[in-house]
C-alpha positions in Angstrom: 65.7 74.6 136.9 63.0 73.2 135.5 63.5 73.7 131.2 62.2 77.0 130.5 59.8 75.8 127.8 57.9 73.8 130.4 57.2 77.0 132.5 54.1 78.4 130.4 52.4 75.1 131.3 51.8 76.9 135.0 49.5 79.8 133.1 47.5 77.6 131.2 44.5 77.8 134.0 44.7 81.9 133.2 44.5 81.2 129.2 41.2 83.1 128.9 40.1 86.7 128.8 40.7 89.5 129.9 44.2 87.9 130.5 46.8 88.6 127.9 48.4 85.1 126.3 51.4 86.6 125.1 52.2 88.7 128.2 51.1 85.5 130.5 53.7 83.4 128.4 56.4 86.0 128.8 56.1 86.6 132.2 56.5 82.4 132.8 59.9 82.3 130.9 61.4 85.6 131.4 63.3 84.8 134.9 65.5 82.2 132.7 66.2 84.9 129.7 69.7 85.5 131.1 70.8 82.1 130.6 70.3 82.8 126.6 71.5 85.8 126.3 74.9 85.3 127.4 75.6 88.9 128.5 78.7 88.9 130.8 77.8 90.0 134.5 81.1 91.1 136.0 82.8 93.6 133.8 80.7 96.5 135.6 78.0 96.8 133.0 75.2 98.8 133.6 72.7 96.1 133.1 74.8 93.8 135.3 72.0 93.9 137.9 69.1 92.9 135.4 70.6 90.1 134.0 71.9 88.2 137.3 69.9 85.0 137.8 69.3 85.8 141.4 68.0 89.0 140.8 65.1 87.8 138.4 64.4 84.9 140.4 63.8 87.1 143.4 60.3 87.2 144.5 61.2 90.4 146.4 62.6 91.8 143.0 59.9 91.0 140.9 59.2 94.2 140.0 62.7 95.5 139.6 64.3 92.8 137.9 61.7 90.4 136.6 58.9 92.7 135.1 61.6 94.7 132.7 62.3 91.4 131.2 59.1 90.2 130.7 58.5 93.1 129.1 60.9 92.6 126.6 60.2 88.9 126.1 56.7 90.0 125.2 57.8 92.5 122.8 60.1 89.7 121.1 56.8 87.4 121.2 54.2 90.0 119.5 57.3 90.8 116.8 57.4 86.9 116.0 53.9 85.6 116.3 52.4 86.9 113.3 55.6 86.4 110.6 55.4 82.6 112.2 51.3 82.3 111.8 52.1 83.5 108.2 54.3 80.7 107.6 52.4 78.0 109.2 49.0 76.3 108.2 46.1 78.0 110.2 45.4 75.5 112.7 48.9 75.4 114.1 49.0 78.7 115.3 45.2 80.0 115.6 44.1 83.5 116.5 42.3 84.2 119.7 38.7 84.9 119.5 37.8 88.5 120.8 34.8 88.6 122.9 32.6 92.0 123.0 33.8 95.5 122.0 37.6 96.2 122.1 38.6 97.5 125.4 40.3 100.7 126.3 43.8 101.2 126.0 44.2 101.7 129.6 42.3 98.3 130.1 44.6 96.7 127.7 48.0 97.9 129.5 46.3 97.1 132.9 45.4 93.3 132.0 49.2 93.3 130.2 50.7 94.0 133.2 48.3 91.7 135.6 49.2 88.7 132.9 53.2 89.5 133.3 52.8 89.3 136.6 51.0 86.3 136.8 53.8 84.6 134.4 56.7 86.3 136.9 54.8 84.7 139.5 54.5 81.2 138.4 57.7 81.1 137.0 59.7 82.1 140.5 57.2 79.7 142.8 58.0 76.6 140.6 61.8 77.2 140.9 61.6 78.0 144.5 61.3 74.3 145.2 63.5 73.0 142.6 66.4 75.2 143.0 69.1 74.4 145.4 69.0 78.6 146.3 65.2 78.2 146.2 63.0 79.8 149.0 60.9 76.7 149.5 64.0 74.4 149.3 65.9 76.8 151.8 63.0 76.5 154.5 62.2 73.0 154.3 65.6 71.0 154.7 64.3 67.7 153.3 64.3 68.7 149.8 67.7 68.7 149.7 68.1 65.2 151.5 69.4 62.9 148.6 67.2 59.9 147.8 68.1 58.1 144.5 71.7 57.6 144.0 73.3 60.4 145.7 70.5 63.0 143.9 68.4 65.3 145.8 64.7 65.5 146.1 64.6 69.0 144.6 66.5 67.8 141.8 64.2 65.2 141.1 60.9 67.7 141.5 63.3 69.8 138.8 63.3 67.1 136.1 59.9 65.5 136.8 58.0 68.7 136.8 60.0 69.2 133.5 58.5 66.3 132.1 55.2 67.1 133.8 54.9 70.6 132.4 56.0 69.7 128.9 53.5 66.7 128.9 50.7 69.3 129.8 51.3 71.8 127.1 51.5 68.8 124.6 48.0 67.3 125.8 46.8 71.3 126.0 48.2 72.0 122.4 46.9 68.8 120.5 43.5 69.8 122.3 43.7 73.4 120.8 44.3 71.9 117.2 41.4 69.8 117.2 39.1 72.7 118.6 40.3 75.2 116.1 40.2 73.7 112.5 41.3 75.5 109.8 38.9 77.5 107.9 41.3 79.7 105.6 43.8 77.6 103.9 46.0 80.4 103.4 48.8 78.6 103.8 47.6 74.8 103.8 50.5 73.2 101.7 53.0 76.1 101.1 55.9 74.1 101.6 58.1 77.1 100.7 56.9 79.4 103.7 57.2 76.3 106.3 60.7 75.4 104.8 61.8 79.2 105.5 60.5 79.2 109.0 62.3 75.8 109.4 65.5 77.3 108.4 65.6 80.1 110.6 64.6 78.0 113.7 66.9 75.1 113.0 69.8 76.4 111.3 71.1 79.3 113.4 70.2 77.3 116.6 72.5 74.3 115.4 75.3 76.6 114.3 75.7 78.5 117.6 75.0 75.3 119.6 77.7 73.5 117.5 80.0 76.2 118.0 79.7 76.5 121.6 80.4 72.6 122.0 83.0 72.6 120.0 85.2 74.9 122.7 83.3 73.3 125.8 85.7 72.0 127.9 83.4 70.3 130.4 83.0 66.8 129.6 79.9 65.8 132.0 76.4 64.9 130.1 74.9 67.6 132.1 77.4 70.3 131.1 77.2 69.5 127.4 73.5 69.6 127.2 72.9 72.8 129.1 75.9 74.6 126.8 74.0 73.2 123.4 70.7 74.3 125.2 71.6 77.6 126.3 73.7 78.6 123.2 71.6 77.0 121.2 68.6 79.2 122.6 70.9 82.2 122.3 71.2 81.5 118.1 67.2 80.8 118.3 66.3 84.0 119.7 68.7 86.4 117.4 67.6 84.7 114.2 63.6 84.9 115.2 64.5 88.7 116.1 65.8 89.3 112.7 63.3 86.9 110.6 60.2 89.1 112.6 61.9 92.6 112.2 62.3 91.9 108.5 58.8 90.3 108.1 57.2 93.4 110.3 59.1 95.6 107.8 57.9 94.4 104.7 54.5 94.3 106.1 54.5 97.8 107.1 55.7 98.7 103.7 52.8 97.0 102.2 50.3 98.6 103.9 51.7 101.8 103.6 51.8 101.4 99.8 48.3 100.0 100.0 47.3 103.3 101.9 48.8 105.5 99.1 
């Protein structure tokens, strides 16, 4: 599959009001969430269908399986975005500008839904011609034909589109950095906060990936890489969730103290 973090490249044309950026990004990555959660899907658990990869990548089941995961991922992103902004220089994660008066709650909810759905559609459409089981691959046999060293065309499209998506995201982000110079040096030069965030990002990721690789029986490079990425990603999700929750609770306590 195209690497999960490259998928948000497909939603960049929609990164403008009234679409909701966090919801767009969540929708664009949500179908791959089961790869990183590592929950068993053959033990009779009630959640199994929700975390079955084929279900989350099925356009016909997008409301049943894709949307719930997208909502969960959007909640996760909301939880961690301010804690990450607190720990990094202003220009790294600038706030989005607000235009006009604040919309009603119903309008916000509607555009969150639209944004989640747009993200989900882009993900499933992208994967449909880069997965062996993808709908487009199934309809167009030539995509399964071997073109280079026994590698099928859809696999080349898979890796090629991952590189293209990553490059597009890097260029987009660098342009945003240039267009959004920091105005308030609230964290400029604050190495302690940045070091804390780096520890939260790196240490759990390395530990979970290392433990998984130590028990990996497969020897192929692709299998080893896949194990490292998915288990490392699981560690990262857990670590960021804990960090974000603690930060939000501390921030809430401070606001309540000021209110008193």
